C-alpha positions in Angstrom: 74.1 134.6 129.1 71.4 134.1 126.0 73.1 133.7 122.4 70.7 132.3 119.7 72.0 128.6 118.4 71.3 127.5 115.3 68.0 125.1 115.2 69.6 122.4 112.6 72.8 122.4 114.5 70.8 121.6 117.7 69.4 118.8 115.7 72.8 117.4 114.3 73.7 117.0 118.2 70.8 115.6 119.0 70.1 112.8 116.0 72.1 111.8 113.5 69.6 113.5 110.8 69.8 115.3 107.5 67.9 118.7 106.9 67.1 121.0 104.0 64.8 123.9 102.6 61.9 122.7 101.5 59.8 126.1 101.0 60.3 129.7 102.1 60.5 128.9 106.2 60.5 125.2 106.2 62.8 122.9 107.5 62.4 119.4 107.1 63.8 116.4 109.3 64.9 113.3 107.9 65.0 110.0 109.7 66.1 107.2 108.4 68.2 103.9 108.9 70.6 104.2 112.4 68.5 107.3 112.9 65.1 105.9 112.8 65.7 102.8 114.1 67.0 104.2 117.3 64.1 106.6 117.8 61.7 103.7 117.1 62.6 103.1 120.7 58.8 101.4 121.0 58.8 98.3 119.0 56.1 95.5 119.0 56.0 92.9 116.0 58.4 95.1 114.2 62.1 94.1 113.3 65.1 95.5 111.2 66.2 94.1 108.1 68.8 94.5 105.9 68.4 92.7 102.7 65.0 94.5 101.1 66.5 98.1 100.5 70.3 99.5 100.4 69.6 100.8 103.9 68.3 98.9 106.7 64.4 99.1 106.8 61.4 98.3 109.2 59.3 95.3 108.9 56.9 93.0 110.8 58.8 90.4 112.7 58.5 86.7 111.1 59.9 85.4 114.6 57.9 82.8 115.3 55.9 83.0 118.2 54.6 81.1 121.4 51.1 79.3 120.3 48.4 79.1 123.0 50.7 80.8 125.5 51.4 84.1 124.7 53.0 85.0 128.3 55.9 82.1 126.9 55.8 80.6 130.8 55.3 76.8 129.0 58.2 77.4 126.7 60.5 74.6 127.6 62.7 74.4 124.4 63.0 77.7 121.2 65.6 76.7 118.6 65.0 79.6 116.0 68.3 78.9 113.7 68.6 82.6 113.8 72.4 83.0 115.0 74.3 82.6 111.7 76.2 79.6 112.3 75.4 76.1 113.4 78.0 76.6 116.4 75.9 79.1 117.5 72.5 77.7 117.5 71.3 77.3 120.9 67.8 76.8 122.8 66.7 80.2 124.1 65.1 78.7 127.4 68.9 77.8 128.7 67.1 74.1 129.2 68.9 72.0 126.8 72.7 72.9 125.3 73.0 71.8 121.6 76.4 70.0 119.3 76.0 70.3 115.7 77.7 68.7 113.0 80.1 70.1 111.1 77.7 69.1 108.1 75.2 71.2 109.2 75.1 74.7 107.7 73.0 77.9 108.5 71.2 79.7 106.1 69.7 83.2 106.1 66.6 84.9 106.1 66.1 84.4 101.7 65.2 80.5 102.7 63.9 80.2 106.2 60.6 80.5 106.8 60.5 82.8 110.1 62.9 85.0 111.6 66.8 85.7 110.1 67.7 82.2 109.5 66.9 78.3 109.3 68.8 75.1 109.4 69.9 73.2 106.0 70.7 69.5 107.1 72.9 67.4 104.7 71.4 64.3 104.4 73.5 61.2 104.5 75.7 61.8 107.7 79.2 62.2 107.7 81.1 58.9 108.2 81.8 58.1 112.0 78.4 59.6 113.1 75.9 57.7 114.7 72.4 58.4 113.7 70.1 56.0 115.6 69.9 53.9 118.4 71.7 54.9 121.5 74.9 57.4 121.5 73.9 58.7 118.3 75.5 62.0 117.4 74.0 63.4 113.9 74.0 66.8 112.8 72.2 68.6 116.0 72.4 67.0 119.2 70.1 68.4 122.4 71.4 67.3 125.5 69.0 68.3 128.5 71.1 70.4 131.2 68.2 71.6 133.9 66.4 70.3 136.0 63.3 72.0 135.1 63.4 70.9 131.8 60.2 68.7 130.3 62.7 66.3 129.8 64.8 65.6 132.6 65.4 62.4 133.5 62.6 60.2 135.9 60.3 63.7 135.0 56.4 62.7 134.5 55.3 65.4 131.2 51.8 66.4 131.7 50.8 68.6 128.6 52.9 69.1 125.9 53.4 70.6 122.4 56.2 69.3 120.1 56.4 72.0 116.7 58.7 72.3 113.8 58.8 73.8 110.3 59.9 71.4 107.7 61.2 72.0 104.0 62.8 69.0 102.7 64.5 68.3 99.5 63.2 64.9 98.4 61.8 63.3 101.4 62.5 59.7 101.0 61.7 56.6 102.6 63.1 56.7 106.0 64.9 59.8 106.5 64.6 60.6 110.2 63.5 64.1 111.2 63.6 63.8 115.0 64.5 61.1 117.4 64.6 61.1 121.0 66.6 58.2 122.9 66.6 57.0 127.1 67.1 54.1 129.1 64.0 54.0 131.3 64.4 52.1 134.5 62.3 48.8 135.2 60.6 48.7 139.0 63.9 46.8 140.4 66.2 50.0 139.0 68.6 47.2 138.2 67.1 46.9 134.6 66.2 49.2 132.0 64.3 49.4 128.8 64.7 51.4 125.5 62.6 54.4 125.1 62.5 56.3 121.8 60.2 58.9 120.3 60.8 58.4 116.5 59.3 61.0 113.6 60.3 59.3 109.6 59.5 60.1 106.4 57.7 57.0 104.8 55.6 57.5 101.6 56.0 61.4 101.7 54.1 61.5 104.9 55.6 61.8 108.5 55.5 58.9 111.0 55.6 59.3 114.7 56.0 56.2 116.5 56.5 56.5 121.0 58.2 53.5 122.3 57.7 53.1 126.5 57.4 56.6 126.5 53.4 56.5 127.9 52.9 54.8 131.6 50.4 54.2 133.9 49.9 56.2 137.1 52.1 53.7 138.9 54.5 53.2 136.5 54.1 49.1 136.0 53.3 49.3 132.4 53.2 51.1 129.2 51.6 51.5 125.8 53.3 52.4 122.5 51.8 54.8 120.4 52.0 54.8 116.4 50.6 58.1 114.6 51.0 59.3 110.8 49.8 62.1 108.6 47.8 61.6 105.6 48.4 64.7 103.4 51.6 64.1 101.6 54.1 66.6 102.4 55.3 68.8 98.9 59.1 68.8 98.8 60.8 71.8 98.2 58.1 73.5 100.5 57.7 74.3 103.6 55.2 72.9 105.6 54.0 72.9 109.6 54.2 70.1 112.2 52.6 70.0 115.0 52.1 66.5 118.0 50.2 67.8 121.1 49.3 65.6 124.3 46.1 66.4 126.6 47.2 64.5 129.9 43.1 65.5 130.6 41.5 62.6 128.2 45.0 61.3 126.9 44.5 63.2 123.2 47.5 62.9 121.2 46.9 64.7 117.8 48.9 65.5 114.8 48.7 68.6 112.7 50.1 69.9 109.2 50.1 73.4 108.8 47.4 73.5 111.2 45.0 71.1 110.1 44.6 67.7 111.8 45.8 64.9 109.9 45.6 62.3 112.9 44.1 61.5 116.2 45.0 58.9 118.9 44.5 58.2 122.7 47.0 57.1 125.2 44.6 55.5 127.5 43.8 51.7 128.8 40.9 51.6 126.1 42.6 53.3 123.3 40.0 55.5 122.8 38.6 58.4 124.9 37.9 57.1 128.5 39.6 54.3 130.8 43.1 55.1 132.5 45.3 57.9 130.6 48.8 57.0 130.1 51.4 60.0 130.3 54.7 60.2 129.5 57.0 59.5 131.8 61.1 60.6 131.0 63.8 58.0 130.7 67.3 58.6 132.2 70.3 59.8 129.9 68.5 61.2 126.7 69.2 63.3 124.3 67.1 64.7 120.7 68.8 64.1 117.6 67.4 66.5 114.8 67.7 65.4 111.2 69.8 62.5 111.7 69.1 61.3 107.7 67.5 64.0 106.8 68.0 66.1 103.9 66.5 69.8 103.4 65.7 72.8 105.9 64.6 72.9 109.5 63.2 76.2 111.6 61.6 77.1 114.6 61.9 73.9 116.5 59.8 74.1 119.8 58.6 72.1 122.9 56.1 73.6 124.9 54.7 72.1 128.3 51.2 72.8 127.2 48.6 71.7 124.8 48.1 74.1 122.2 44.6 75.3 122.0 45.2 77.1 118.8 47.8 76.9 115.8 49.0 79.6 113.6 50.8 79.0 110.6 50.9 82.2 108.8 54.5 84.1 108.4 53.8 87.3 110.0 51.0 87.6 112.7 47.4 89.2 111.6 47.5 91.6 114.2 50.9 93.1 112.9 53.1 95.5 114.5 53.3 99.4 115.7 56.6 101.6 116.4 56.3 104.9 117.9 59.2 107.2 118.1 60.9 109.4 121.2 59.8 113.1 121.2 61.6 114.4 118.4 62.6 118.2 119.6 62.0 120.6 116.7 63.3 123.5 118.7 62.4 126.3 120.8 58.6 127.3 120.2 55.5 126.1 118.5 56.5 125.0 115.7 54.1 124.1 112.7 54.5 120.9 111.1 53.4 120.7 107.9 53.5 117.4 106.2 54.5 113.6 106.7 56.5 111.8 103.9 57.1 108.6 104.4 59.0 106.2 101.5 58.8 102.2 102.1 57.1 99.7 100.5 55.9 95.7 101.0 58.3 92.6 100.8 57.5 89.3 100.2 60.1 86.0 99.8 59.5 84.6 96.5 61.8 81.5 96.2 64.5 82.5 97.8 64.4 86.1 96.1 63.6 88.9 98.6 60.7 90.6 96.3 60.0 94.8 97.1 57.5 97.3 95.7 58.5 100.5 96.6 56.5 104.0 96.8 56.7 107.4 98.2 53.9 109.0 100.3 50.9 108.3 99.7 48.5 105.6 101.1 50.7 102.6 102.2 48.3 100.0 100.8 49.1 97.3 98.8 46.9 94.6 96.2 47.6 92.3 98.9 45.7 93.9 101.7 49.6 94.5 103.4 49.6 98.3 104.4 50.6 100.9 107.0 49.1 103.6 108.8 50.9 106.7 109.9 50.0 108.5 113.2 51.4 111.7 114.9 50.7 114.1 118.2 52.7 117.1 119.2 53.0 119.0 122.6 55.7 121.7 124.2 56.4 119.2 126.8 57.9 115.8 126.0 56.5 114.0 128.5 52.9 114.9 128.6 51.1 114.5 125.4 47.4 116.1 125.8 46.5 115.6 122.0 45.6 112.1 120.8 47.2 110.2 118.1 46.1 111.6 114.6 46.1 109.6 111.7 48.0 111.0 108.3 48.7 110.4 104.9 52.1 111.1 104.1 52.5 113.8 101.6 49.1 115.1 102.6 49.1 118.8 104.0 48.2 118.8 107.4 47.7 123.1 107.7 47.7 124.4 111.4 46.2 121.3 113.0 49.8 120.1 114.5 51.8 122.6 116.6 54.3 122.4 119.4 58.2 122.0 120.0 57.6 118.5 120.2 56.4 115.8 118.2 56.3 111.5 118.1 55.5 109.6 115.4 53.9 106.1 115.4 53.5 103.5 112.6 51.0 100.5 112.4 52.3 97.3 110.5 49.5 95.6 108.7 50.4 92.4 106.9 48.7 90.9 103.6 45.7 89.0 103.7 47.5 85.5 103.6 50.0 86.8 106.3 53.1 85.9 103.9 54.2 89.5 102.6 54.6 92.4 105.3 55.1 96.3 104.6 57.8 98.0 105.3 59.4 101.4 106.4 62.2 103.1 105.0 62.4 106.5 105.6 60.2 109.5 107.6 60.5 113.2 106.5 59.2 116.0 108.8 58.3 119.3 106.8 57.9 122.3 109.4 57.8 126.0 109.7 60.0 126.7 112.7 58.8 129.1 115.1 61.3 131.4 115.4 61.9 133.9 118.2 61.6 137.7 117.1 64.3 140.1 116.2 65.5 142.2 118.9 64.4 145.7 119.4 66.7 148.5 118.4 69.1 151.7 119.5 68.2 150.8 123.1 68.9 153.8 125.5 69.1 154.3 128.9 68.3 157.8 130.8 69.0 158.0 134.9 66.9 159.5 136.9 66.8 159.8 140.6 65.8 155.6 141.9 65.5 154.8 138.3 66.1 154.5 134.9 63.9 155.2 132.0 64.7 152.6 128.7 63.7 153.4 125.1 64.1 151.1 122.0 62.8 150.8 118.5 60.7 148.2 117.7 61.5 144.7 116.4 60.5 144.3 113.0 59.6 140.8 113.5 55.8 141.4 112.9 55.1 138.3 115.2 56.4 140.3 118.5 54.0 139.9 121.1 55.9 142.2 123.7 59.5 142.7 125.5 61.6 141.3 127.9 64.2 144.2 130.3 66.6 142.0 131.7 69.0 144.1 133.9 71.2 143.6 136.9 74.4 145.6 138.5 77.2 143.4 136.2 78.0 143.5 132.5 76.2 140.4 130.8 74.3 139.3 134.3 71.4 140.3 134.8 69.7 139.0 137.9 68.3 142.2 139.5 66.0 142.2 141.9 65.7 145.7 142.9 63.2 147.1 140.4 59.6 147.9 141.6 58.1 145.7 138.5 60.2 143.0 139.9 63.3 140.8 139.2 64.5 140.7 136.0 63.6 140.3 133.4 60.6 142.8 133.4 57.5 142.0 131.0 57.1 145.7 129.3 54.5 144.1 127.3 54.2 145.7 123.2 55.4 149.1 124.8 59.0 150.7 123.5 59.6 152.7 126.7 59.7 151.9 130.4 60.5 153.7 133.8 62.3 151.4 135.9 62.3 152.5 139.3 63.1 151.3 142.9 66.9 151.5 141.8 69.5 152.1 144.2 71.0 155.6 143.7 74.6 155.3 142.9 74.9 152.1 141.7 75.1 151.3 137.9 73.2 149.1 136.6 73.3 147.4 133.1 70.4 146.5 130.6 68.9 144.7 127.6 65.9 144.0 126.2 64.6 141.1 123.9 61.4 140.6 122.1 58.9 137.7 122.4 56.7 136.6 119.8 54.4 134.7 123.0 54.4 133.0 126.1 53.4 130.2 128.5 52.4 130.3 131.8 56.3 129.2 132.7 58.4 130.9 129.8 58.6 133.1 127.2 59.5 132.2 123.4 62.3 135.1 123.4 64.9 136.0 121.1 68.2 137.5 121.0 69.2 140.5 123.4 69.3 144.2 122.4 72.9 145.8 122.8 73.7 146.3 126.4 73.3 149.9 128.1 73.9 151.2 131.6 72.8 154.0 133.7 73.6 155.3 137.4 70.7 156.3 138.8 71.0 159.5 141.5 69.7 161.6 143.5 68.0 165.2 142.2 68.1 163.6 138.5 64.4 163.9 136.7 63.2 161.4 135.1 63.4 161.8 131.7 60.4 163.3 129.3 
């Protein structure tokens, strides 16, 4: 009925872990690679990374977050370039379908600004591919495929934000970064005008022009808008570009690396005040990205909102967090001695993944990136009464953490400039298992009239707190209910003899005894059974003395 199962064997069945003996009575549980990532089932702002160490580590996620709208409800287009091949590039919102030129190249995280990859544009387009004007193709073409898209035909746009990261090779004059082309119908619907949004390079700056895009409320007139940056875009460096429109005031603002470069007003007066002209989308439109651009682009996004704030950090300032599932250390209230960890910090230096490695101690680095570790324990994996306890990896915990189940948490914080992240490679839990005591010896049974007297030698374990007596009318089936002391098992306390009365004369009863170290309201922490003995109560037999 009850067989002792090796604790380590149980853990190996539950998790792909490894254990070793550190000291007398100590055991370890190691979480690394797949076992760690699977057990870190709660994650926020944390991702897996395979380029830092030989095994996969956990780092802060550099996937670009929505700006000014944490719910993402205003996100209209999001192209991360993380898919690993141009043919797999997609708009995660589903509003636009993409067609990639054969000349487009996907690069990995070593070259990307955010996430897992970026797009490398070739500059001069392949022969036969048209990059400007009606019917443009170019390296990456985006066409509307949803009626709810911001640039759906004949849609009037109110607030919007368009942003992307750019890493030019040389940024020659005339390099085309972005092009939107469509046909805007005249009032008679029989004549069309050419509508265009164009972003090109000029003197190492980006210039934006909006042709037949901003229209009056009645749609009878439109104004053309031109806006240009004032700071030079440095080749072979990442820079963030954002242009946003506020339909309440008509404000159009262009920002580079989060800094305002230029402001114009789409109003009848050309300044604040007067009628606001808002965008009206033409028909048959499409976007062309990088039609004449040489360099890399990352995280191209369009929002149906005016972004109130802009962050150009690689890693978000709040950082990230992981929490493991409940980790079963085996039956009993085990004592956790310490938590050990290995990891470090990582950053991209040019195109090389930099790594600073350490084991245990304070995981705080010179650039203020750091990790903080926590633990809590419980005897119930669904109820955690103890608060999270901050711990320093490698430090002894004494008697402060005890339980059958433990849970670990790690907070990740980026560097002060947001350009490097800490990473976690491995966690180790060193604990003293609360092994149940050994069974008592030399169990004997003497039948009496209506009962059985049991004797045994005490368990050799000093942590024995009492004994449980199991009985029944079949061998290895101890579910008896006849005894005056109660149903099986009977708590005999610390004594090494007990008289079980209330039994039926003529029935053959079977007995085993197990020692226990402690008990809770619902269960005993009992060890193995003693040998089995049997006895038959009969009328007239005298109780053993």
